[in-house]
N, C-alpha and C positions, 0 to 999 in steps of 0.2 A: 327862280331856279334853286337847285339844291346840289351840294357837293357830295362826293363819296364819303368824306368824313362825317358829314351831317347824317347821311343815311345810316352809317354804322352806329352812330349815337342813338338815332331813333329806334332802330331795330334791336340793338343790344349786342354787346360783344360776345355773348354766349351763342348767338346765332350767326353773326358775321365776324370773323376774326381777321383783323387787318394784318397782313404780312409785310407789304411795302406800301407807302403812302404816295410816292411820286412827288413831283415839285408843286403839286396843287392841281394841275390839269384843268380841263374844261368842266363846266357844270354838267350834271347829268341831265340829258334831254329825253332819254328813252331807255327802256330796259329790253334787251334782246336775248331770246333763247337761242343759243348757238347749237345747231344740230349738225354733227359731222357727217351724217348720212344725207343731208340735204344741202342745197345751195344757200348759204347765209351770208349776207352782206353787212359788214360793220360800217356804221356811219359815225360822223363826228358827234361826240357827246353820248354815245351808247355805253351803257353799263352792260357787259356781256355775261350771261350765265351759261357756262359751258356744260351742257347736259351730257352725262356719260363719259366725261373726260377726266382722267385721273391727273392729279397735280404733278405727278412725277413723269408724265408722258411727253414725248416729242410733240404730240398734237397740241398739248397745252402751250408749249413754247411757240409753235407756229401761230396759234391764235393770238398770243401776246404780240407777235410781230405785226399781224394784221391790225390789231387795235392801235398800236403805235403809229402805223402808216396812215390810219384813218382819223387820227386825233380823237380816239375813243376815250371814254371816261374811266374805264377800269375793267377788271376781270374777276369773276367769282368761280371758284373751283371747289369740288368736294375734296376734303382731306383724305388721303389714301394711307397714310402711315409709312410710306416708303421715303424716309427722310433723306437718304442719300441723293436720289434723283430729284426729289422735290427741291433740294437746295439749288440745283442747277436752274430750275424754273424761277425760284426767288431771285437768284443772281441776275437772270436775264430781265426780269421785271424791273429791278433796280437800275440796271444799265439803260433800259429803254424809257424809264420814268413813268411806267404804267402802274397805277395802284392795283395791288393784288390782294384779294380776300379769300379766305377759306371757310367753307361751310362744314361743320362737323359731320362725320359719317353717320348715316342713318336718317339724316334730315331731308325731307322731301322738297324738291323744287316746286311742287304743286302748291305749297303754302307760301313759300318765300317769294315766288314770282308775283302773285297778285298784291302782296304787301308792298314790294318795291315799286310796282306800277302805281299803286295808290299814293305812295309817298311822292313819287315824281309828279304825278298829275296834280296832287294837292299843293305841292310846292309852286307849281305854275299858277294855280288859283290864288295862293297866298300872295304871290308877287303882284297879281292884278288887284287883290283886295287890300293891300297895304299892311302897315305895321300891326294893326289890331289883330288881324287874322294870323299873322306870324306869331304873335305872343300866345294866341289861343293854341296853335299847333304845338308849341313848345311845352305847354302845361299838361296837367293830368286831366282825366275826364271830369272830375268835380270842378276844377277851374274852368274847364270848357263850358260846362253847364251853367256855372255862375255868370260867365261872360255873356253867354247867349241870353240868360234871363235878364241881364241888365239892358240888353238891346231890345228885346221883345216886351219887357216889362210884364212878364207872366212867369209863373212857376214852370219849370221844365224838369224832365227826368229822361234818362236813357236806359233802355233794357237791351240785353243780348238777344240772340235769336230764339232762345228758350224762354224769353220773357222774364228773365231774372234781372232784378234791378242792379245796375252797375254804378250809377252816380245820379246825383240830383242837385238842383240849385238850393240855396240856403233859406229860401223864404218859408214862412209859416205855411203848413199844408193848406192847399186851396180847397180841397173837398175830401170826402171819405175815400175815394179811390186812390188818390195820391197818398193819403195818410196810411192806408192799409198796405199799399205797395211798398212804401219805405220801411214800415215796421216789419213786414214779412220778407222783404228783399225779393219779392216777386208779385206779379199780378194775382190777386186772390182768385181761387177757382170760380167763385160765383160770377165775378166780373169777366173772367176769361170766357165762360160759357156765353155770356151776352155778346162779347166781342166777336166770337165765332158765329153766333146765330145771326148777327147783323152783317156778317161778311166783311168786317173792318180789316182784319189781317189779310184776307184774300185781296182786297182792294189795294192795300199798301204794297203787297208783293208785286202787283201788276203795274203800279204807278211809280214813276220816277219823280213825281212832284209831291206837293202837300195834299194830304187827304183829311177832310174834316168830317166829324160826325157830331151831331147835336146831342144835348142831354136827352136821356131816355124819358119818355112821358111819365109823369107822376113823381119824378124825383126833383127835390129842391136843389138850388145851387150848392147848398152845403153838402149834399150827397154826391153831386156830379156836375161839374161844368162841362161845356162842350170841349172837345179836343181837336187840336191840329196835330197830325202825325206825319212823319216822314220816315221812310225806310233808310237805314244806313247800309250801303251796299258797296261791294267791289265787283265791278262788271255787273253780271246778273245775279251774283250771289248775295243774298241778304244776310248781313251780320247782326243786325239789331234794329232798334226803333227809337226815335226821339219823339216824346210826347210833350205838347205844350197845353197847359190848362188855360183856355182862353177866358180869363176873367174880364177881358175886353178884346175887341177885334184887333187882329194883327194888321199893321200897316204894310205896304209893299216893301219898305226897307226891312221890316222885321221878318217878312217871309223870305227875302233874299238871304238874310243872316241865318235863318233856320236851315235853308238848303245848303249854304256854305259850311255851316257847322256839321251837318251830316257827312259831308265829304271829309272834313278833318277828323270827325269821330271814327270814321272807318279806319284811319291809321292806328288810333289807340286800341280799338277793339281787335283789329288784326294782329297788332303787336302783342296784345294780351294772349290771343289764341296761339300764336307762334311760341310765345314764352311757355305757355302751358304744355304745348306739344314737346318742346325741348326738354322741359322738366320730366314729362312722362318718358321720353326716350332715354334721358339720362338715368332715371330710376330703373328702367328696364335693363339698360346696359349694366348698371351696378348689380342689379338682381341676378342677371345671368352670370356675372363674374363671381358673385358670392356662391351661387348654386354649383358652379363648376370647379371653382378653385379655392373656395374658403376665404383665407385671410388676406388676399391681395388688395391693396389700396384701402385698407380700413381707416387709416389716418385721414385720407382725403375725404372720407364719408363722415368723419367725426365719430367713428366707432372705436372704442378702446379694445385692446387685446383681451381684456378680461370680461368683455360683454358676452351676454347669452343670446341665443337665437332660437326661434321656432319657425318651422317651414310648414306652409299650408299648401296642399295640392288641390286644384279645382278641376272638376270635370262636369261637362254638360251631359245629362243622361240621354243616350241615343243620338248625340250630335255627330254629324260627319266630321272627319278630321279637318276638312277645309274650313269649317266654321270656327276653328280655334282662334285664327288671326283676327277675324271680325269681332268675336266675343272678347278677345283680349283688349281691343281698342275700347269696347263698351265698358269693360270692367275697370279700367285704369282710373277714371274719375271717381267711380264708386268706391274703390279702395282708398283713395284720398279722403273721401267723405267719412268712411267707417273706421279708418285706422290712423291716418296721417297726423291728426292732431294729438294723438296719444303716444305714437311710437315712430321709430325709424322703420319705414316700410318700403319694400322694394318688390313690386310686381314684376314678373318675368315669364316669358314663354320659351320653353325648350321643346323642340319638335312640335308635337300637337298637344302638349300639356301646359297648363297654366299653374303658376306658383306665386305665392307671396312669402317673402322673407320678412319676419318681424324681429328686429334687433333691439335689445334693451341693456342698459347698464345693470350690473349685478344687484344693485340696491333696489331696482324697480320690482322685479319678481311678480309681474302681473299673473294672476292665476290662469292656468290653461282653460279653466271653465269660463272665465271672462273673455278670453280670446275666442273661445268657441262661440260665445254669444255674439260677439262682434261679427264673426264669420257667418253665423246663421242669419244675422240681420242683413249682411251683404247678399246672401243667397236669396233671401225673401225679396229684396229690392230688385234683383235681376229677374226673378220669376214674375213679380208684379208688373215690371216695366216692359220686359221683352218676351214673357211667356216661356222662358227657358228654365226647365228644372235642373238644378245643379246639385252635386254632392261635393263634399270636401273631406280630405284626410289631413289630420294634424299630427305632426311629429311630437316627440318629447322635447324638453328644453335641453340645449347643449351648448358647448363653446361655439362662438361665432365662426371659428376656424373650421368647424366640423359641419358646415351647412350642406356639403355634398352628401354626407352620411344621413343628415336629418332629412334631406330631400328623399332619399330612399325610404326612410321610415314613413314619411307622409304618403308617398306613392303606394307603399305596401298597405297602409291603413285604408286607403281608398280602394285598393283591390280586394280587400277581404269582403267576401260576399255574406251579407246578413239576410234576415227575413225581408219580406216585401215592404214592411213598415219600418225598416231600419232608419236610424237617425240620419238627417242630412249631413251632419258633421260627425266624423268618426275619429276619435282620438286613438293614437297608436297604443297608449297605455291601457285602453279598454279592450283591445283586441290583440294584445301582445302575443299570447300563446298561438292563436291562429296565424298571426303574421309570421312568427318564427317557423311554424310548420310549413307555411306556404313557401318561405324562403328555402327551407331544406328541400322541399319538393322541386323547386326550380333548380337547385344545385344538382340534384340527382338527374334531372332531365338534361342538364348541360353536360353531364359526364355519363354517357350511356353505359359504361362498364359498371356503374353503381346500381343500375336497374337489372342487372343479370342475376340469375339464381333460380330457385324453385318456382317462383311466380311467373316467370317468363312464358312457360308453356300454357298456363291457365289464362293469362291476359292476352295472348296472341289472338287477335281477331275477336275478342270478347266485346259484346255490346254493353252499352251503359246500364241497361236493365237486366243484365245477366243475373239470374236469381242465385246462382251458386257463388258468384263474386260477392253479391249482397250479403249472403249468409256468412261468408268468411270475414267481410268487413265488420259486420255486427259482432261476430265472435271475438275479433281482435279488440274492438272497442270495449267489450264487456270483460276484458282481461281473462278470456278463456272460459267464461261461464255461459253454457248453452242456454240455460233458463232466462238469464238476463238478456241475451241476444234475441231470444224468441219474443220477449215482451217488447223490445225495441222495434222489432219488425211486425208486431201484432200478428204473429203466426203461431201455430201449434209447435210445441217443443220437438215432436217427432219430425215434422216437416223441416225445421231448421237443422236438426241433427242429420237428416238424410242429405240435404243440399250441402251442408258442411263436409260430409263424408265424400261427396263427389268432388268438391273443390280441393280437398286435401289429397285425394287420390290422383287427380290430374296434375297437381303441382308438386307432390312429393314433400310438402312442408311438414315438419315435425312440430306440432303445436305444444309439445311439452318443453320446448327450449325457449326461455324468455327472450334471449337475444334474437333468435330467428323470428319470434312474433313481432318484436319491435321493428326489425328491418322490413318484414312483410307489410306492416301497417304503413311505414314511410313510403315503400315502393307503390302501394296502392294509391296513396295520396298523389304521388308523382304521376302515376298513370292517369288519374282523373284530371289533373292539371294539364297534362300533355295532350290528352284527347278532348279536353273541354267537356268531359262528362261530369255531371253532377249527380249525387246520389238521388234516387227517386224519392219524392215526398211521401211521407207516411202519415 
């Protein structure tokens, strides 16, 4: 059996935070999801996860009384941040002697529930298996693999579900496959192709027991021994695989140790995944705080007041808004891969937009071109893996307290429309002029009185390809030179002069006044942004 305190130790206090411990209480016999919308019975030894119940609510206190009456093991609630009423729940838990734990906001029960169930089930198996298994469960994955190797007297390795090597026993490499897997931290592609071709992984997924596959014909034992494999799973979900290089046949006792170790390894792998998810969630929360509020909580993040920041905005070309959340989950580990070893990085999603905040001490000063290269590598990885073409906008470097402004810069850089072969990564400093003009156009459109004047009559109901409007735009771009405007439009000078005359007559614009020409050009930009009209290609 396992106690509540042992569960908290295994899972980690970043995932489960003990509020009250109680007098010890009964061992945890089962994990129960308490749904207030259904009939849920609490039994002796149940650790209750209250789904959708805030820790400050009266419902939480009612469930506490049910647990106390049934001699349950404890209660887990989502933290709500309502400290005043939450204190009443804490006081009641202390009075009833029921252990109370809180799960940080944003963390999903979907991942915590199977982890807790695996811990409880494995604790029961450890109780049956004796002290040796108990010691294995308390160690790390490397210790677990070494303990298993000592029992089966063969080299062993454990991979995650993506076939990345997590840990291995300490023996000399048994064959080429083990050696290459350890060196590259994953099963080499050539071997993976053979595993898939032989249906080994498919068979492992379908079987809850040990699956064997012999050496492939033509390979010496130095290249490949036969393997005994078992899937590490929680319920039906496969978390990884344990492989034993059978340098000699496994005994029945060795096979039982392999199956038992797979159950214990599930705890370690699930705990690792939950820890990664918590780290991702924490980074996303900090990223959102930085993007919205600037300098709050910088000390907690280890960021100095004099640090500099760069904000990167990411967008999938043509992606529907609903895809942003899924894409965000996919990108988080890739951001860790491409940025985290070099910088304080905080990916975050605001509405349907994805951002990465990169913070550095003032002495670092990583060139923006290098950050752009990291970003381009990230986008290439996403395209190669998921087939999604993405673009990125990058802000200038500024004080970390100004991340809200830097976010606007990154978004503006991303919004600047370039040619069809425009770079995937757009630096605001490369498009500053266009970005400023775009922001001015947005400001004019947000204040309709600024779009009033001579042009209003000309633009009312005008189509995007209105030839008279085109002629006026070209004339203004050419600073009042009709010949230059004609070359820009690839039209005869007389044609441009005629169309310009029509536009000036309809609008009443005086082209001799420099101030009116400037205002007219800005209002034309605002009109195109407002109506999503783009100048026809020439």
